[in-house]
C-alpha positions as CSV (number, residue, x, y, z in Angstrom):
1,M,-167.3,49.3,-12.1
2,S,-167.5,51.0,-15.5
3,V,-170.7,52.3,-17.1
4,K,-171.3,52.1,-20.8
5,N,-174.0,53.9,-22.7
6,K,-175.7,51.8,-25.3
7,I,-177.4,53.8,-28.1
8,V,-180.3,52.0,-29.7
9,F,-181.2,53.0,-33.3
10,A,-184.9,52.9,-34.2
11,A,-186.3,53.0,-37.7
12,D,-189.2,55.2,-38.8
13,K,-191.9,54.1,-41.2
14,T,-189.7,55.1,-44.1
15,G,-186.9,52.8,-42.9
16,T,-184.7,55.7,-42.0
17,N,-182.7,55.2,-38.8
18,I,-183.1,57.9,-36.2
19,T,-181.3,58.4,-33.0
20,S,-183.4,59.0,-30.0
21,P,-182.2,59.8,-26.4
22,Y,-185.4,58.2,-25.1
23,V,-184.4,54.7,-26.3
24,A,-180.9,54.8,-25.0
25,E,-180.0,52.1,-22.5
26,T,-177.4,52.2,-19.7
27,T,-175.7,49.0,-18.7
28,T,-173.0,48.0,-16.3
29,G,-169.7,46.5,-17.4
30,I,-170.6,43.1,-15.8
31,N,-170.4,40.0,-18.0
32,F,-173.5,38.1,-16.8
33,E,-172.8,35.1,-19.0
34,A,-169.3,34.6,-17.6
35,D,-170.5,35.0,-14.0
36,Q,-173.1,32.4,-14.6
37,R,-170.5,30.0,-15.9
38,E,-168.3,30.6,-12.8
39,D,-171.3,30.0,-10.5
40,L,-172.0,26.8,-12.3
41,N,-168.4,25.7,-12.0
42,S,-168.5,26.4,-8.2
43,V,-171.6,24.3,-7.9
44,N,-170.1,21.5,-9.8
45,D,-166.9,21.6,-7.7
46,A,-168.9,21.6,-4.5
47,K,-170.9,18.6,-5.7
48,S,-167.7,16.8,-6.7
49,L,-166.2,17.4,-3.3
50,S,-169.4,16.3,-1.5
51,D,-169.4,13.1,-3.6
52,Q,-165.8,12.3,-2.5
53,V,-166.6,13.0,1.2
54,V,-169.6,10.6,0.9
55,K,-167.3,8.1,-0.8
56,L,-164.7,8.4,2.0
57,K,-167.4,7.8,4.7
58,T,-168.6,4.7,2.8
59,L,-165.0,3.3,2.6
60,E,-164.5,4.0,6.3
61,D,-167.7,2.2,7.2
62,D,-166.7,-0.7,4.9
63,F,-163.3,-0.9,6.6
64,V,-164.8,-1.0,10.1
65,Q,-167.1,-3.8,9.0
66,K,-164.3,-5.8,7.4
67,E,-162.3,-5.5,10.6
68,K,-165.2,-6.9,12.6
69,E,-165.5,-9.7,10.1
70,L,-161.8,-10.4,10.2
71,K,-161.8,-10.6,14.1
72,E,-164.7,-13.0,14.0
73,L,-162.9,-15.1,11.4
74,K,-159.8,-15.2,13.5
75,R,-161.8,-16.2,16.6
76,H,-163.3,-19.0,14.6
77,I,-159.9,-20.2,13.3
78,E,-158.6,-20.2,16.9
79,L,-161.6,-22.2,18.0
80,V,-161.2,-24.9,15.3
81,S,-157.4,-25.0,15.5
82,G,-157.1,-24.9,19.3
83,E,-160.1,-26.8,20.5
84,V,-162.2,-28.7,17.9
85,I,-159.5,-30.5,16.0
86,P,-157.2,-31.3,19.0
87,T,-160.2,-32.7,20.9
88,M,-161.3,-34.9,18.0
89,M,-157.8,-36.2,17.4
90,Q,-157.3,-36.9,21.1
91,E,-160.5,-38.9,21.1
92,M,-159.3,-40.8,18.1
93,N,-155.9,-41.3,19.8
94,I,-153.9,-39.8,16.9
95,S,-151.4,-37.0,16.8
96,T,-150.9,-36.7,13.1
97,L,-153.1,-37.2,10.1
98,K,-152.5,-37.5,6.3
99,L,-155.2,-36.2,4.0
100,A,-156.1,-37.4,0.6
101,D,-154.8,-34.3,-1.1
102,G,-151.4,-34.8,0.4
103,S,-151.7,-32.3,3.2
104,S,-150.7,-33.4,6.7
105,V,-152.3,-32.3,10.0
106,E,-150.5,-32.2,13.3
107,V,-151.5,-31.0,16.7
108,K,-148.8,-29.3,18.7
109,P,-148.7,-27.9,22.3
110,V,-148.3,-24.2,22.6
111,Y,-147.3,-22.2,25.7
112,G,-147.3,-18.6,26.8
113,A,-146.5,-16.5,29.8
114,S,-146.1,-12.9,30.8
115,I,-145.2,-10.9,33.9
116,T,-147.4,-8.0,34.9
117,V,-146.0,-4.9,36.5
118,A,-147.9,-5.7,39.7
119,N,-146.3,-9.2,39.8
120,K,-142.8,-8.3,38.8
121,E,-141.2,-8.3,42.3
122,A,-142.9,-11.5,43.4
123,A,-142.1,-13.2,40.1
124,Y,-138.4,-12.2,40.2
125,T,-138.2,-13.4,43.8
126,W,-139.6,-16.8,42.8
127,L,-137.1,-17.1,39.9
128,R,-134.2,-16.3,42.2
129,E,-135.4,-18.7,45.0
130,N,-135.7,-21.5,42.4
131,G,-132.2,-21.0,41.0
132,L,-133.5,-19.2,37.9
133,G,-132.2,-15.7,38.6
134,D,-129.9,-15.9,35.6
135,L,-132.9,-15.5,33.4
136,I,-133.4,-12.0,34.7
137,K,-131.8,-9.4,32.5
138,N,-130.3,-6.7,34.8
139,E,-129.5,-3.4,33.3
140,I,-128.0,-0.6,35.4
141,T,-127.4,2.9,33.9
142,V,-126.2,6.2,35.3
143,S,-127.0,9.5,33.9
144,F,-124.1,12.0,33.5
145,G,-124.4,15.7,32.9
146,R,-122.8,17.8,30.2
147,N,-119.0,17.8,30.0
148,E,-118.9,14.5,32.0
149,D,-118.0,12.1,29.1
150,N,-114.7,11.4,30.7
151,K,-116.4,10.2,33.8
152,A,-118.4,7.6,32.0
153,S,-115.4,5.3,31.6
154,D,-115.0,5.4,35.4
155,Y,-118.5,4.3,36.1
156,A,-117.6,1.6,38.5
157,N,-115.8,4.1,40.8
158,L,-118.4,6.8,40.5
159,A,-121.9,5.2,41.1
160,K,-123.3,6.0,44.5
161,G,-120.0,6.9,46.1
162,Q,-119.8,9.9,43.9
163,G,-123.3,11.0,44.4
164,Y,-124.8,9.4,41.2
165,E,-127.9,7.3,41.6
166,P,-127.9,4.3,39.3
167,V,-131.1,3.4,37.5
168,Q,-131.8,-0.4,37.6
169,K,-134.0,-2.1,35.0
170,L,-134.9,-5.7,35.4
171,K,-136.7,-7.8,32.8
172,V,-137.1,-11.3,31.5
173,E,-137.2,-11.7,27.7
174,P,-140.6,-13.0,26.5
175,M,-139.1,-15.8,24.5
176,T,-136.9,-16.8,27.4
177,L,-139.9,-17.0,29.7
178,K,-142.0,-18.9,27.2
179,A,-139.2,-21.5,26.8
180,L,-138.9,-21.8,30.6
181,V,-142.7,-22.4,30.9
182,R,-142.6,-25.1,28.2
183,E,-139.6,-26.9,29.7
184,R,-141.1,-26.9,33.2
185,L,-144.6,-27.9,32.2
186,E,-143.5,-30.7,29.9
187,S,-141.2,-32.1,32.7
188,G,-144.0,-31.9,35.3
189,Q,-142.4,-29.1,37.3
190,E,-144.1,-26.3,39.1
191,M,-144.7,-23.0,37.4
192,P,-147.1,-20.6,39.3
193,S,-149.6,-19.4,36.8
194,D,-150.7,-16.6,39.1
195,L,-147.3,-14.9,38.9
196,F,-146.5,-15.6,35.3
197,N,-150.0,-15.7,33.6
198,V,-149.2,-19.2,32.2
199,F,-151.0,-20.4,29.2
200,A,-150.9,-23.9,27.9
201,G,-153.0,-25.1,24.9
202,N,-152.9,-26.8,21.5
203,R,-152.7,-25.6,18.0
204,T,-153.4,-27.4,14.8
205,K,-150.7,-27.2,12.1
206,V,-151.7,-27.9,8.5
207,T,-148.9,-28.5,6.1
208,R,-150.2,-28.2,2.6
209,S,-148.9,-30.3,-0.2
210,K,-146.8,-28.6,-2.8
């Protein structure tokens, strides 16, 4: 830090300037005005950042609220589409309806099914016992170590006989299972819901006029 001596000139009664060591001032080399501006800028920056953080929190809160509203709207749509309109049209003994604006309304059956991990073995057994084993996708893989690429082509001869343990993966494609459920239910055949989590319902389809 530099030190500067500031000499102050005083005037006597005659107007003559005189130099006096007693009126000399010693000041540091700090620019107080510049420092005050820097402090002010820091305060403004901090306030601006704080404002943006508050804005972000508000946006996040709004997003959470909109998600809740969207879920509730979706639930209401499913209620009207899957229960209210199908029930009313069934009571009126109609399956399609033409509106004045040219739109058409039709109620269609929908089906769903899934196999849980806990039910896999029992579900696959049921499919096989009912002649539906071909629906099960059966993937068998064997893991080879480094420098064993040449053995991969001889997979059939290696397998367990060569000390490799195949990894078997069984699955039924969701769309395949859904089609099976639809076919069997519409033809009046059995489809155990406890094994396949069978769902059958209705959905309203509105075709808007162009």
